[in-house]
Each structure stands twice: as structure tokens, then as C-alpha cells.
Wavefront OBJ file of the C-alpha trace (Angstrom):
o trace
v 64.571 263.468 309.975
v 64.733 265.454 306.780
v 68.199 266.712 306.083
v 69.274 270.168 305.005
v 68.921 270.492 301.246
v 66.177 267.870 301.040
v 63.616 268.147 298.254
v 60.188 266.515 298.431
v 58.960 265.141 295.107
v 55.222 264.532 294.792
v 54.900 262.186 291.826
v 51.432 260.740 292.382
v 48.551 261.490 290.028
v 46.900 264.179 292.148
v 45.165 267.463 291.387
v 47.132 270.720 291.219
v 45.252 272.068 294.242
v 46.163 268.988 296.240
v 49.860 269.189 295.422
v 49.780 272.885 296.351
v 48.318 271.998 299.755
v 51.135 269.473 300.198
v 53.694 272.135 299.317
v 52.111 274.584 301.765
v 52.150 272.023 304.557
v 55.778 271.057 303.967
v 57.088 274.619 303.672
v 59.835 275.745 303.928
v 61.024 272.437 302.419
v 61.052 272.802 298.628
v 58.472 270.672 296.829
v 58.651 269.544 293.231
v 55.459 268.581 291.457
v 56.127 265.550 289.251
v 54.160 263.271 286.966
v 55.042 260.130 285.068
v 53.601 259.517 281.607
v 54.365 256.180 280.011
v 55.069 252.597 280.995
v 57.773 251.478 283.469
v 61.316 251.599 282.039
v 61.607 247.923 281.157
v 61.897 246.171 277.809
v 63.213 249.253 276.076
v 60.386 251.513 277.210
v 61.270 255.075 278.204
v 58.697 256.948 280.291
v 58.721 260.716 280.660
v 58.976 262.339 284.088
v 57.505 265.831 283.985
v 58.631 268.251 286.683
v 57.440 271.661 287.815
v 58.489 273.866 290.681
v 61.469 276.038 291.630
v 63.771 275.791 288.614
v 67.031 274.974 290.368
v 65.378 272.258 292.475
v 63.581 270.770 289.471
v 66.856 270.653 287.572
v 68.485 268.786 290.467
v 65.785 266.119 290.326
v 66.154 265.856 286.549
v 69.895 265.283 286.965
v 69.214 262.201 289.089
v 67.802 260.446 286.027
v 70.587 261.353 283.610
v 71.791 258.262 281.782
v 68.720 256.210 282.718
v 65.738 255.048 280.672
v 63.609 257.727 282.322
v 63.437 260.950 280.332
v 62.754 264.222 282.130
v 61.175 267.500 281.119
v 60.881 270.609 283.302
v 57.612 272.397 282.539
v 58.083 275.557 284.571
v 58.352 277.068 288.025
v 54.705 276.692 289.073
v 53.581 273.933 291.423
v 50.667 272.122 289.786
v 51.775 272.190 286.163
v 53.027 268.607 286.130
v 49.940 267.341 287.945
v 47.642 269.245 285.596
v 49.359 267.759 282.544
v 49.137 264.229 283.939
v 45.452 264.428 284.839
v 44.532 266.212 281.615
v 46.134 263.400 279.644
v 44.699 260.699 281.913
v 41.204 262.149 281.612
v 41.366 261.476 277.880
v 43.429 258.299 277.784
v 41.769 256.346 280.570
v 38.186 257.415 279.887
v 38.770 256.595 276.214
v 39.703 253.062 277.246
v 36.502 252.768 279.276
v 34.404 254.103 276.408
v 36.103 251.682 274.031
v 35.144 248.813 276.318
v 31.470 249.742 276.553
v 31.252 250.594 272.827
v 32.727 247.231 271.894
v 30.430 245.530 274.382
v 27.384 247.158 272.826
v 28.469 246.216 269.311
v 29.210 242.668 270.425
v 25.748 242.350 271.963
v 24.185 243.110 268.603
v 26.627 241.017 266.566
v 28.441 243.886 264.862
v 31.732 243.938 266.789
v 33.866 243.050 263.760
v 32.299 245.831 261.728
v 32.953 248.303 264.550
v 36.647 247.382 264.495
v 36.801 247.918 260.741
v 35.435 251.451 261.169
v 37.787 252.210 264.061
v 40.837 250.899 262.202
v 40.436 253.644 259.597
v 41.518 256.274 262.132
v 45.231 256.821 262.600
v 45.263 259.995 264.712
v 44.166 260.738 268.241
v 41.210 263.061 268.658
v 43.241 264.752 271.387
v 45.539 266.436 268.868
v 42.618 267.762 266.798
v 41.990 270.889 268.874
v 40.568 272.669 265.834
v 37.597 270.310 266.101
v 36.561 271.628 269.527
v 34.552 274.553 268.085
v 32.926 272.181 265.597
v 31.903 269.943 268.485
v 30.381 272.944 270.240
v 28.406 273.930 267.150
v 27.085 270.398 266.675
v 26.385 269.653 270.332
v 22.655 270.330 269.924
v 22.318 267.217 267.756
v 25.134 265.124 269.220
v 23.611 265.269 272.707
v 20.354 263.500 271.813
v 22.326 260.924 269.815
v 24.406 260.112 272.881
v 21.262 259.854 274.987
v 20.104 257.154 272.568
v 23.579 255.593 272.758
v 23.161 255.493 276.530
v 19.861 253.683 276.042
v 21.631 251.193 273.762
v 24.203 250.478 276.469
v 21.531 250.080 279.113
v 19.617 247.676 276.890
v 22.831 245.680 276.456
v 23.291 245.502 280.215
v 26.295 247.839 280.118
v 26.966 250.997 282.192
v 25.421 254.088 280.598
v 26.594 256.746 283.052
v 29.619 257.894 281.037
v 27.510 258.346 277.924
v 24.860 260.302 279.814
v 27.615 262.462 281.352
v 28.934 263.177 277.853
v 25.436 264.201 276.747
v 25.148 266.488 279.781
v 28.501 268.032 278.886
v 27.342 268.670 275.326
v 24.249 270.376 276.737
v 26.514 273.171 277.994
v 26.892 274.156 274.333
v 23.157 274.219 273.601
v 23.303 278.001 273.199
v 26.032 277.765 270.568
v 24.044 275.914 267.935
v 25.782 276.183 264.532
v 27.882 279.143 265.716
v 31.368 279.822 264.370
v 33.521 279.879 267.493
v 37.242 279.722 268.035
v 38.782 277.273 270.492
v 38.933 279.809 273.348
v 35.260 280.753 272.916
v 34.179 277.116 272.777
v 36.081 276.282 275.950
v 34.715 279.343 277.734
v 31.168 278.202 276.966
v 32.030 274.776 278.360
v 33.499 275.981 281.667
v 31.614 275.674 284.929
v 30.662 279.074 286.320
v 32.784 279.859 289.377
v 35.662 277.638 288.263
v 39.310 278.524 288.522
v 39.693 281.962 286.948
v 43.416 281.761 286.389
v 44.861 278.249 286.257
v 48.392 279.399 285.498
l 1 2 3 4 5 6 7 8 9 10 11 12 13 14 15 16 17 18 19 20 21 22 23 24 25 26 27 28 29 30 31 32 33 34 35 36 37 38 39 40 41 42 43 44 45 46 47 48 49 50 51 52 53 54 55 56 57 58 59 60 61 62 63 64 65 66 67 68 69 70 71 72 73 74 75 76 77 78 79 80 81 82 83 84 85 86 87 88 89 90 91 92 93 94 95 96 97 98 99 100 101 102 103 104 105 106 107 108 109 110 111 112 113 114 115 116 117 118 119 120 121 122 123 124 125 126 127 128 129 130 131 132 133 134 135 136 137 138 139 140 141 142 143 144 145 146 147 148 149 150 151 152 153 154 155 156 157 158 159 160 161 162 163 164 165 166 167 168 169 170 171 172 173 174 175 176 177 178 179 180 181 182 183 184 185 186 187 188 189 190 191 192 193 194 195 196 197 198 199 200 201 202
């Protein structure tokens, strides 16, 4: 039995639409959308628990972690915000790890793994924070796409999966009509969006 005043916290890495369906099914019980970013709170590590949903309820959940190694941050009142943040970050972080593995594998196959690491070590920032580069990517997609198709062929020749690289090339193809254009971030993202997608994600 669920007692009076109970709050359901959905803290799995699920899509915003899925957590909204959970909230609809559990109504009138309040549901808080939650997402954990970071490693488990051991060895001095301090993960962040993001929360979204009815403000007073979200604050109550945050209070449960006061004085612990788990930090909390309330994003807003909308169900789905925490899940969206988690999956947006995961889509970059985890796919980047996969790409790093296949890139290193390809370089290793051809005996240039050490040189690849030297090049990579020169970068100190994450591409994810360089949002001003999104329009530049759009403008250069017409020549980056074919390069990634050849990169996919390299991976295939090395016996490595090429599907992620081909998917990246297909994504770049969405910007084929923006060759060398001067776009802002909003315009570049609009050109990238799938027609019929979510009109208002807020």
C-alpha cells in the first residue's frame, strides 16, 4: 500500500515521454522525475541528483539527501526535464566512449595508435561546451560527410563496427542544403531536426 503523502521518484535513465506516461498512470500520486549524473558516492565522489516536478515535492526529495555525498539540483516544475538532461548528456558521453574505442582500434590496426593519442592529448575541453561550433559543423557538413563515409570504410576494413560512423555521416547529410552558410545555433539545430518531431519540448 502507498501511504498518504507518498511521492514516487523515477530515477532511471528513461525518455521524458516515458516518465510522463508513468506519471499519468500513477496519478493522483505525485511523481518526481529524477536523474543521476556521476559515479556512486564512494571514495570521495559526489554525484548530482537532478530533480524536476512539482516544486514542493521536489524540494522534499532534495531534503532527504541533505548532509550526504549526493548533491541535488531542482531543474523546474516540468516532468521530463531531469530525464531529458540525463539522456542528452549520456548521448554525448557514452557514444563518445564508443567512438573512442573504434577510433583507437582503427589506429591500432594500422600501427598509429600512439600518434593518435598524442593528437588527442592536445585537447583540454569537451566539444559539448563548444556550442558556437554547431553552425560551423552545419556549414562544413557537405565535406565532413564524405570523409566520415571513408572513415566508416576504414573501420570496416579493420574489422570494426562502422554503423556509428555511417549514422554520423547520415546526420551530417541533413545539413547538405546549408553548405558554407552563416547560421546561428538555433538555425543550425532547426535544419538538423526531424520533420514532425516534438514542436515544443518545454
